[in-house]
KOLPARO-747599 format. One record per residue (C-alpha): x, y, z; residue number from 1. Coordinates in Angstrom, 1 decimal, always signed. Each point is the difference from the previous one (the first is absolute). Layout:
! KOLPARO-747599
{c1: X, c2: Y, c3: Z, num: NUM}
...
! end
This chain:
! KOLPARO-747599
{c1: -10.9, c2: -20.6, c3: +49.7, num: 1}
{c1: +1.6, c2: -0.4, c3: +3.6, num: 2}
{c1: +1.4, c2: -3.1, c3: +1.0, num: 3}
{c1: -0.2, c2: -1.6, c3: +3.5, num: 4}
{c1: +3.5, c2: -1.0, c3: +1.6, num: 5}
{c1: +2.7, c2: -0.4, c3: -2.4, num: 6}
{c1: -1.7, c2: -2.9, c3: -2.1, num: 7}
{c1: -1.5, c2: +0.3, c3: -3.3, num: 8}
{c1: -2.2, c2: -2.5, c3: +0.1, num: 9}
{c1: +0.1, c2: -3.1, c3: -3.1, num: 10}
{c1: -3.9, c2: +0.6, c3: -2.1, num: 11}
{c1: -0.8, c2: -1.7, c3: -2.8, num: 12}
{c1: -0.9, c2: +2.6, c3: -3.0, num: 13}
{c1: -2.1, c2: -0.1, c3: -2.9, num: 14}
{c1: +1.4, c2: +2.4, c3: -2.9, num: 15}
{c1: -1.5, c2: +1.8, c3: -3.0, num: 16}
{c1: +1.1, c2: +1.7, c3: -3.0, num: 17}
{c1: -0.2, c2: +3.3, c3: -0.2, num: 18}
{c1: -0.3, c2: +0.6, c3: -4.6, num: 19}
{c1: +0.9, c2: +3.1, c3: +0.4, num: 20}
{c1: +3.0, c2: +0.0, c3: +1.9, num: 21}
{c1: +1.1, c2: -3.8, c3: -0.8, num: 22}
{c1: +0.9, c2: -0.7, c3: +3.8, num: 23}
{c1: -1.9, c2: -2.3, c3: +2.2, num: 24}
{c1: -1.1, c2: +1.4, c3: +2.8, num: 25}
{c1: +0.1, c2: -1.9, c3: +3.4, num: 26}
{c1: -3.8, c2: -0.4, c3: +1.9, num: 27}
{c1: -0.3, c2: -1.5, c3: +3.5, num: 28}
{c1: -1.9, c2: -2.9, c3: +0.5, num: 29}
{c1: -3.1, c2: +0.9, c3: +1.6, num: 30}
{c1: +1.1, c2: -2.4, c3: +3.3, num: 31}
{c1: +3.1, c2: +1.7, c3: +1.0, num: 32}
{c1: +1.3, c2: +3.6, c3: +0.2, num: 33}
{c1: +3.3, c2: +0.8, c3: -1.9, num: 34}
{c1: +2.4, c2: +2.4, c3: +0.9, num: 35}
{c1: +2.4, c2: +1.2, c3: -2.5, num: 36}
{c1: +3.9, c2: -0.5, c3: +0.4, num: 37}
{c1: +1.0, c2: +3.1, c3: -1.3, num: 38}
{c1: +0.6, c2: +2.7, c3: +3.2, num: 39}
{c1: -0.5, c2: +3.0, c3: -2.2, num: 40}
{c1: +3.5, c2: +1.2, c3: +0.4, num: 41}
{c1: +1.8, c2: -1.4, c3: -2.6, num: 42}
{c1: +2.4, c2: +2.7, c3: -1.4, num: 43}
{c1: -1.6, c2: +0.4, c3: -4.0, num: 44}
{c1: +1.9, c2: +1.8, c3: -2.4, num: 45}
{c1: -0.4, c2: +1.2, c3: -3.5, num: 46}
{c1: +3.7, c2: +0.7, c3: -0.8, num: 47}
{c1: +1.6, c2: -3.4, c3: +1.1, num: 48}
{c1: +3.4, c2: -0.7, c3: -0.9, num: 49}
{c1: +0.4, c2: -1.5, c3: -3.7, num: 50}
{c1: +2.5, c2: -2.2, c3: +1.2, num: 51}
{c1: -1.6, c2: -2.6, c3: -2.8, num: 52}
{c1: -2.1, c2: +0.4, c3: -3.3, num: 53}
{c1: -3.1, c2: -1.9, c3: +2.0, num: 54}
{c1: -2.6, c2: +1.7, c3: +2.5, num: 55}
{c1: -0.4, c2: -3.0, c3: +2.0, num: 56}
{c1: -1.3, c2: -3.5, c3: +0.5, num: 57}
{c1: -3.8, c2: +1.2, c3: +0.6, num: 58}
{c1: -2.5, c2: +2.7, c3: +0.0, num: 59}
{c1: -2.1, c2: +1.2, c3: +2.9, num: 60}
{c1: -3.8, c2: -0.4, c3: -0.9, num: 61}
{c1: -2.0, c2: +1.2, c3: +3.2, num: 62}
{c1: -3.1, c2: -1.2, c3: +1.0, num: 63}
{c1: -2.0, c2: -1.4, c3: +3.0, num: 64}
{c1: +1.7, c2: -2.1, c3: +2.3, num: 65}
{c1: +3.7, c2: -1.2, c3: -0.9, num: 66}
{c1: +2.0, c2: +2.1, c3: -2.4, num: 67}
{c1: +0.4, c2: -1.9, c3: -3.0, num: 68}
{c1: +3.1, c2: +0.0, c3: -2.2, num: 69}
{c1: -0.2, c2: -0.4, c3: -4.0, num: 70}
{c1: +3.3, c2: -2.1, c3: -1.1, num: 71}
{c1: +1.8, c2: +2.4, c3: -2.7, num: 72}
{c1: +1.8, c2: -2.0, c3: -3.0, num: 73}
{c1: +3.3, c2: -0.2, c3: +1.7, num: 74}
{c1: -1.7, c2: -2.2, c3: +3.1, num: 75}
{c1: -0.3, c2: -2.7, c3: -3.2, num: 76}
{c1: +2.4, c2: -3.2, c3: +0.8, num: 77}
{c1: +2.1, c2: -2.0, c3: -2.6, num: 78}
{c1: -1.6, c2: -3.3, c3: +1.7, num: 79}
{c1: -3.2, c2: +0.3, c3: -2.1, num: 80}
{c1: -1.9, c2: +2.3, c3: -1.9, num: 81}
{c1: -2.5, c2: +1.3, c3: +2.9, num: 82}
{c1: +2.5, c2: -0.6, c3: +2.5, num: 83}
{c1: +1.1, c2: +2.7, c3: +2.4, num: 84}
{c1: +3.8, c2: +0.3, c3: +0.5, num: 85}
{c1: +0.5, c2: -0.7, c3: +3.9, num: 86}
{c1: +1.8, c2: +3.5, c3: +0.9, num: 87}
{c1: -3.3, c2: +1.3, c3: -0.8, num: 88}
{c1: -1.2, c2: -2.1, c3: +2.7, num: 89}
{c1: +2.4, c2: +0.3, c3: +2.6, num: 90}
{c1: +0.0, c2: +3.7, c3: -0.4, num: 91}
{c1: -4.0, c2: +0.2, c3: +0.6, num: 92}
{c1: +0.6, c2: -1.9, c3: +3.1, num: 93}
{c1: +2.6, c2: +2.2, c3: +1.0, num: 94}
{c1: -2.1, c2: +3.5, c3: -0.6, num: 95}
{c1: -2.8, c2: -2.0, c3: +2.2, num: 96}
{c1: +2.4, c2: -1.4, c3: +2.8, num: 97}
{c1: +1.8, c2: +3.7, c3: +0.3, num: 98}
{c1: -3.3, c2: +1.5, c3: +0.4, num: 99}
{c1: -1.2, c2: -2.2, c3: +2.6, num: 100}
{c1: +3.1, c2: +1.1, c3: +1.9, num: 101}
{c1: +0.0, c2: +3.2, c3: -0.4, num: 102}
{c1: -1.1, c2: +1.3, c3: +3.3, num: 103}
{c1: +3.3, c2: -1.3, c3: +1.4, num: 104}
{c1: +3.0, c2: +2.2, c3: -1.4, num: 105}
{c1: +1.7, c2: -1.6, c3: +2.7, num: 106}
{c1: +0.2, c2: -3.8, c3: -1.6, num: 107}
{c1: +1.0, c2: -0.4, c3: -3.6, num: 108}
{c1: -0.3, c2: -3.4, c3: -2.2, num: 109}
{c1: +3.1, c2: -2.2, c3: +0.3, num: 110}
{c1: -1.6, c2: -3.6, c3: -1.2, num: 111}
{c1: -2.9, c2: -0.3, c3: -2.6, num: 112}
{c1: -1.1, c2: -3.0, c3: -1.5, num: 113}
{c1: -2.3, c2: -0.4, c3: -2.8, num: 114}
{c1: -1.4, c2: -3.4, c3: -1.1, num: 115}
{c1: -1.4, c2: -0.1, c3: -3.6, num: 116}
{c1: -2.9, c2: -2.9, c3: +0.6, num: 117}
{c1: -1.5, c2: +0.8, c3: -3.2, num: 118}
{c1: +1.4, c2: +1.6, c3: -3.4, num: 119}
{c1: -1.4, c2: +3.6, c3: +0.0, num: 120}
{c1: -1.9, c2: +1.1, c3: -3.3, num: 121}
{c1: -0.1, c2: +3.3, c3: -1.2, num: 122}
{c1: -3.5, c2: +0.8, c3: +1.4, num: 123}
{c1: -0.6, c2: +2.7, c3: +2.4, num: 124}
{c1: +1.8, c2: -0.5, c3: +3.3, num: 125}
{c1: -1.3, c2: +0.7, c3: +4.0, num: 126}
{c1: +2.2, c2: -0.2, c3: +3.1, num: 127}
{c1: -0.5, c2: -0.1, c3: +3.5, num: 128}
{c1: +2.2, c2: -0.6, c3: +3.3, num: 129}
{c1: -0.8, c2: -0.5, c3: +3.5, num: 130}
{c1: +2.5, c2: +0.3, c3: +3.0, num: 131}
{c1: +0.1, c2: -3.1, c3: +1.3, num: 132}
{c1: +3.0, c2: +0.6, c3: +2.8, num: 133}
{c1: +0.7, c2: +3.5, c3: +1.6, num: 134}
{c1: +2.5, c2: +0.6, c3: +3.2, num: 135}
{c1: +2.5, c2: +2.8, c3: +0.6, num: 136}
{c1: +2.5, c2: -1.5, c3: -2.5, num: 137}
{c1: -1.9, c2: -2.1, c3: -1.9, num: 138}
{c1: -2.7, c2: +0.2, c3: -2.7, num: 139}
{c1: -0.6, c2: -2.7, c3: -2.3, num: 140}
{c1: -2.8, c2: +1.0, c3: -3.1, num: 141}
{c1: -1.7, c2: -2.8, c3: -2.0, num: 142}
{c1: -1.3, c2: +1.4, c3: -3.9, num: 143}
{c1: -1.9, c2: -1.7, c3: -2.4, num: 144}
{c1: +0.1, c2: +0.2, c3: -3.8, num: 145}
{c1: -3.5, c2: -0.2, c3: -1.3, num: 146}
{c1: -1.8, c2: -0.3, c3: -3.3, num: 147}
{c1: -3.5, c2: -1.2, c3: -0.4, num: 148}
{c1: -0.2, c2: -0.6, c3: +3.5, num: 149}
{c1: +2.9, c2: -2.6, c3: -0.1, num: 150}
{c1: +3.1, c2: +0.1, c3: +1.9, num: 151}
{c1: +2.8, c2: -0.4, c3: -2.5, num: 152}
{c1: +2.8, c2: +1.2, c3: +2.1, num: 153}
{c1: +0.6, c2: +1.0, c3: +3.6, num: 154}
{c1: +2.9, c2: +1.3, c3: +2.1, num: 155}
{c1: +0.9, c2: -0.1, c3: +3.4, num: 156}
{c1: +2.5, c2: +3.5, c3: +1.1, num: 157}
{c1: +2.0, c2: +0.2, c3: +3.2, num: 158}
{c1: +1.1, c2: +3.6, c3: +1.3, num: 159}
{c1: +2.3, c2: +0.8, c3: +2.6, num: 160}
{c1: +1.5, c2: +2.6, c3: +1.6, num: 161}
{c1: +1.4, c2: +2.7, c3: -2.6, num: 162}
{c1: +2.7, c2: +1.2, c3: +2.4, num: 163}
{c1: +3.0, c2: +1.9, c3: -1.3, num: 164}
{c1: +2.5, c2: -1.7, c3: +2.2, num: 165}
{c1: +2.5, c2: -2.5, c3: -1.6, num: 166}
{c1: +2.7, c2: -2.4, c3: +1.5, num: 167}
{c1: +3.1, c2: +1.5, c3: -0.1, num: 168}
{c1: +2.1, c2: -3.1, c3: -0.9, num: 169}
{c1: -2.3, c2: -2.5, c3: -1.5, num: 170}
{c1: +0.6, c2: -3.7, c3: +0.1, num: 171}
{c1: +1.3, c2: -0.4, c3: -3.3, num: 172}
{c1: -0.2, c2: +1.1, c3: -3.3, num: 173}
{c1: -0.3, c2: -2.0, c3: -3.4, num: 174}
{c1: +2.8, c2: +1.9, c3: -1.5, num: 175}
{c1: -1.8, c2: +0.7, c3: -3.7, num: 176}
{c1: -2.5, c2: +2.0, c3: -1.9, num: 177}
{c1: -1.9, c2: -0.9, c3: -3.2, num: 178}
{c1: +1.5, c2: +2.3, c3: -2.5, num: 179}
{c1: -1.7, c2: +3.5, c3: -0.9, num: 180}
{c1: -0.7, c2: +0.6, c3: -3.8, num: 181}
{c1: +2.0, c2: +2.5, c3: -1.8, num: 182}
{c1: -1.4, c2: +3.6, c3: +0.8, num: 183}
{c1: -0.2, c2: +0.7, c3: -4.1, num: 184}
{c1: -2.0, c2: -3.1, c3: -1.2, num: 185}
{c1: -3.3, c2: +0.4, c3: -0.9, num: 186}
{c1: -2.8, c2: -2.1, c3: +0.0, num: 187}
{c1: -1.6, c2: -1.1, c3: -2.9, num: 188}
{c1: -3.8, c2: +0.1, c3: +1.1, num: 189}
{c1: -2.2, c2: +2.2, c3: +1.6, num: 190}
{c1: +0.0, c2: -2.8, c3: +2.7, num: 191}
{c1: +3.3, c2: +1.3, c3: +0.8, num: 192}
{c1: +2.0, c2: -3.3, c3: +0.5, num: 193}
{c1: +3.7, c2: -0.8, c3: -0.2, num: 194}
{c1: +1.4, c2: -4.0, c3: +0.3, num: 195}
{c1: +3.3, c2: -1.3, c3: +1.2, num: 196}
{c1: +1.2, c2: -3.3, c3: -0.5, num: 197}
{c1: +3.7, c2: -1.1, c3: +1.2, num: 198}
{c1: +0.4, c2: -0.9, c3: -3.7, num: 199}
{c1: -0.7, c2: +3.5, c3: -2.0, num: 200}
{c1: -0.3, c2: +2.3, c3: +2.9, num: 201}
{c1: -1.9, c2: +3.3, c3: +0.2, num: 202}
{c1: -2.6, c2: +0.6, c3: -3.2, num: 203}
{c1: -3.4, c2: +0.6, c3: -1.1, num: 204}
{c1: -0.6, c2: -2.5, c3: -2.3, num: 205}
{c1: -1.3, c2: -3.2, c3: +1.6, num: 206}
{c1: +0.6, c2: -2.8, c3: -2.6, num: 207}
{c1: +3.9, c2: +0.9, c3: +0.9, num: 208}
{c1: -1.0, c2: -1.8, c3: +3.1, num: 209}
{c1: -1.4, c2: -3.5, c3: -1.4, num: 210}
{c1: +2.6, c2: -1.7, c3: +1.6, num: 211}
{c1: +0.5, c2: -2.1, c3: +3.9, num: 212}
{c1: +1.8, c2: +2.6, c3: +1.5, num: 213}
{c1: -1.0, c2: +1.8, c3: +3.2, num: 214}
{c1: -2.1, c2: +3.2, c3: -0.5, num: 215}
{c1: -0.9, c2: +2.9, c3: +1.4, num: 216}
{c1: -2.9, c2: +2.6, c3: -1.3, num: 217}
{c1: +0.0, c2: +3.9, c3: +0.6, num: 218}
{c1: -2.8, c2: +1.8, c3: -0.6, num: 219}
{c1: -2.1, c2: +3.5, c3: +0.5, num: 220}
{c1: -3.3, c2: -0.5, c3: +2.3, num: 221}
{c1: -3.4, c2: -0.4, c3: -1.1, num: 222}
{c1: -2.7, c2: +2.0, c3: +1.8, num: 223}
{c1: -2.5, c2: -2.9, c3: +1.4, num: 224}
{c1: -2.8, c2: +2.5, c3: -0.9, num: 225}
{c1: +0.3, c2: +2.9, c3: -2.3, num: 226}
{c1: +0.2, c2: +3.3, c3: +1.0, num: 227}
{c1: +1.2, c2: -1.3, c3: +3.5, num: 228}
{c1: +3.6, c2: +0.7, c3: +1.5, num: 229}
{c1: +1.3, c2: -3.5, c3: +0.1, num: 230}
{c1: +1.4, c2: -0.6, c3: +3.3, num: 231}
{c1: +3.2, c2: -2.2, c3: +0.9, num: 232}
{c1: -1.5, c2: -2.4, c3: +1.5, num: 233}
{c1: -2.3, c2: -0.2, c3: -3.3, num: 234}
{c1: +3.2, c2: +0.1, c3: -2.1, num: 235}
{c1: +1.5, c2: -2.9, c3: +1.5, num: 236}
{c1: -3.1, c2: -2.4, c3: +0.6, num: 237}
{c1: -0.8, c2: +0.6, c3: -4.1, num: 238}
{c1: +3.9, c2: -0.4, c3: -0.9, num: 239}
{c1: +0.2, c2: -3.3, c3: +2.6, num: 240}
{c1: -2.0, c2: -1.7, c3: -2.4, num: 241}
{c1: +2.7, c2: +0.0, c3: -2.5, num: 242}
{c1: +2.2, c2: -2.3, c3: +1.9, num: 243}
{c1: -2.0, c2: -2.9, c3: -1.6, num: 244}
{c1: +1.4, c2: +1.5, c3: -3.6, num: 245}
{c1: +3.3, c2: +0.4, c3: +1.2, num: 246}
{c1: +0.6, c2: -3.1, c3: +1.5, num: 247}
{c1: -1.6, c2: -2.2, c3: -2.4, num: 248}
{c1: +0.5, c2: +1.8, c3: -3.0, num: 249}
{c1: +2.4, c2: -2.8, c3: -2.2, num: 250}
{c1: +1.1, c2: -0.5, c3: -3.8, num: 251}
{c1: -4.1, c2: -0.8, c3: -1.0, num: 252}
{c1: -1.9, c2: +2.7, c3: +2.1, num: 253}
{c1: -1.4, c2: -0.5, c3: +3.7, num: 254}
{c1: -1.3, c2: -3.8, c3: +0.5, num: 255}
{c1: -1.2, c2: +0.4, c3: +3.1, num: 256}
{c1: -3.2, c2: +2.2, c3: +1.5, num: 257}
{c1: +0.4, c2: +1.4, c3: +3.7, num: 258}
{c1: -2.9, c2: -0.7, c3: +2.1, num: 259}
{c1: +1.2, c2: +2.4, c3: +3.0, num: 260}
{c1: +2.5, c2: +3.0, c3: +0.7, num: 261}
{c1: +1.8, c2: +1.0, c3: +3.4, num: 262}
{c1: +1.4, c2: +3.4, c3: +0.2, num: 263}
{c1: +2.0, c2: +0.7, c3: +3.3, num: 264}
{c1: +1.1, c2: +3.6, c3: +0.8, num: 265}
{c1: +2.7, c2: +1.6, c3: +1.6, num: 266}
{c1: -0.8, c2: +3.1, c3: -1.1, num: 267}
{c1: -1.9, c2: +1.7, c3: -3.0, num: 268}
{c1: +1.7, c2: +0.6, c3: -3.1, num: 269}
{c1: +1.3, c2: +3.5, c3: -0.7, num: 270}
{c1: -1.5, c2: +1.7, c3: -3.2, num: 271}
{c1: -1.8, c2: -1.3, c3: -3.0, num: 272}
{c1: +2.5, c2: -2.7, c3: -1.5, num: 273}
{c1: +0.7, c2: -3.4, c3: +1.4, num: 274}
{c1: +1.5, c2: -3.1, c3: -0.4, num: 275}
{c1: -0.5, c2: -4.0, c3: +0.7, num: 276}
{c1: +3.1, c2: -2.5, c3: -0.3, num: 277}
{c1: -0.3, c2: -3.9, c3: -0.3, num: 278}
{c1: +1.6, c2: -1.3, c3: +3.2, num: 279}
{c1: -1.2, c2: -3.7, c3: -0.2, num: 280}
{c1: -2.0, c2: -2.5, c3: -1.4, num: 281}
{c1: -0.7, c2: -3.4, c3: +1.0, num: 282}
{c1: -2.0, c2: -2.8, c3: -1.4, num: 283}
{c1: -1.7, c2: -3.7, c3: +0.0, num: 284}
{c1: -2.4, c2: -0.8, c3: -2.2, num: 285}
{c1: -2.2, c2: +2.5, c3: -1.3, num: 286}
{c1: +0.4, c2: +2.0, c3: +3.0, num: 287}
{c1: +2.3, c2: +2.7, c3: +0.0, num: 288}
{c1: +1.1, c2: +2.8, c3: +3.0, num: 289}
{c1: +1.9, c2: +3.0, c3: -1.0, num: 290}
{c1: +1.3, c2: +3.0, c3: +2.0, num: 291}
{c1: +1.3, c2: +3.1, c3: -0.9, num: 292}
{c1: +1.3, c2: +3.5, c3: +1.5, num: 293}
{c1: -1.5, c2: +3.0, c3: -0.6, num: 294}
{c1: +2.4, c2: +3.1, c3: -0.3, num: 295}
{c1: -0.1, c2: +3.8, c3: -1.0, num: 296}
{c1: +2.6, c2: +3.0, c3: -0.5, num: 297}
{c1: +0.7, c2: -0.4, c3: +3.7, num: 298}
{c1: +0.7, c2: -4.1, c3: +0.1, num: 299}
{c1: -2.1, c2: -3.1, c3: +0.9, num: 300}
{c1: -3.6, c2: +0.9, c3: +2.6, num: 301}
{c1: -1.6, c2: -3.1, c3: -0.3, num: 302}
{c1: -0.1, c2: -3.9, c3: -1.2, num: 303}
{c1: -2.9, c2: -1.8, c3: -1.9, num: 304}
{c1: -1.5, c2: -3.5, c3: -0.3, num: 305}
{c1: -1.7, c2: -1.7, c3: -3.0, num: 306}
{c1: -1.7, c2: -3.5, c3: +0.4, num: 307}
{c1: -0.7, c2: -1.3, c3: -3.4, num: 308}
{c1: -1.4, c2: -3.1, c3: -2.1, num: 309}
{c1: +1.2, c2: -0.9, c3: -3.3, num: 310}
{c1: -2.6, c2: +1.2, c3: -3.2, num: 311}
{c1: -0.6, c2: -2.8, c3: -1.6, num: 312}
{c1: -1.7, c2: +1.3, c3: -3.3, num: 313}
{c1: +2.7, c2: +2.9, c3: -1.1, num: 314}
{c1: +2.7, c2: +1.9, c3: +1.4, num: 315}
{c1: -0.4, c2: +3.9, c3: -0.4, num: 316}
{c1: +1.8, c2: +1.7, c3: -2.9, num: 317}
{c1: +2.1, c2: +1.9, c3: +2.1, num: 318}
{c1: +1.5, c2: +2.2, c3: -2.4, num: 319}
{c1: -3.6, c2: +0.7, c3: -1.9, num: 320}
{c1: -1.4, c2: +1.5, c3: +3.3, num: 321}
{c1: +2.9, c2: +1.6, c3: +1.4, num: 322}
{c1: +0.1, c2: +2.2, c3: -3.0, num: 323}
{c1: -3.4, c2: +0.5, c3: -0.7, num: 324}
{c1: -0.3, c2: +3.4, c3: +1.8, num: 325}
{c1: -3.4, c2: +0.7, c3: +1.1, num: 326}
{c1: -3.1, c2: -1.5, c3: -1.6, num: 327}
{c1: -2.3, c2: +2.3, c3: -1.5, num: 328}
{c1: -2.9, c2: -2.1, c3: -0.4, num: 329}
{c1: -1.6, c2: -2.4, c3: +2.3, num: 330}
{c1: -1.3, c2: -3.6, c3: -1.0, num: 331}
{c1: -3.7, c2: -0.4, c3: -0.9, num: 332}
{c1: -0.7, c2: -3.8, c3: +0.3, num: 333}
{c1: +0.9, c2: -2.3, c3: +3.5, num: 334}
{c1: +1.8, c2: -2.6, c3: +1.1, num: 335}
{c1: -1.1, c2: -2.8, c3: +2.4, num: 336}
{c1: +1.7, c2: +1.3, c3: +3.5, num: 337}
{c1: +3.0, c2: -2.2, c3: +1.6, num: 338}
{c1: +0.3, c2: -1.1, c3: +3.1, num: 339}
{c1: +3.2, c2: -1.1, c3: +1.9, num: 340}
{c1: -1.7, c2: -2.1, c3: +2.0, num: 341}
! end
């Protein structure tokens, strides 16, 4: 189905469950036309590099109208027995935004801000994106993450020129870079994470970092959708949500939940492995803001910020969640949806 101009129009979706596939197929409302936000040119491979022991956060369920994504076990969060982890949400939003901007290869994503306005559940997902501003040197894309007809999260992505020219003499340099894990250190779970704190150094044991020291995390990219090669932008967007972890992980777990995440990229990450290093945290009352650097084997390539609120019920047992590996079963019962505002 073709799209008029550069906009993917917002519509209210109806959904049904296909008993043979257990996939939710989205049908367009009769009063509106629906245009898929898939450009149909995505590179899909059956031999995706086995960077981690999990296939992806979602499985594609082709249907009529909007593409549906069914969450896989690794998408399950530690905040609740049916909540979806933020990395899966930001990854799906980045994937949708990247598709919408795909007609402009001269531009690349530089800033990505996701507002996690409702806690996503382990229900089927659809995404849609709209180009809201396009110029010779700028592109703005708005994206939505939808479940059961409700917008659970939204993002705005800024694309700027991808020219290779660089300033020969930068104004100043921070003079430091995050540390890299030892080359022979291997993760303890199939999610491919390694942990660092200033008190302990690098290892694969999350339990060793239950302390109040500054933290870093190194991980392998998880595909957003199984059988698709994760793009550098998608990889950065999924890992960006871990800023809350490295900036708010203390002696008793993570006591703050992030309501947003902002990622700014000077360049794309190089390779499938990348890290996030806490640089700051400031709090007042129940609000805390965390900042971090994102880096790869070449050095820092971007920065992240999260706005968080104190979770009054309980901290997440960070050790249990980080060492669990990928889940093999999904919950069968529902919990009340949490809203941040």
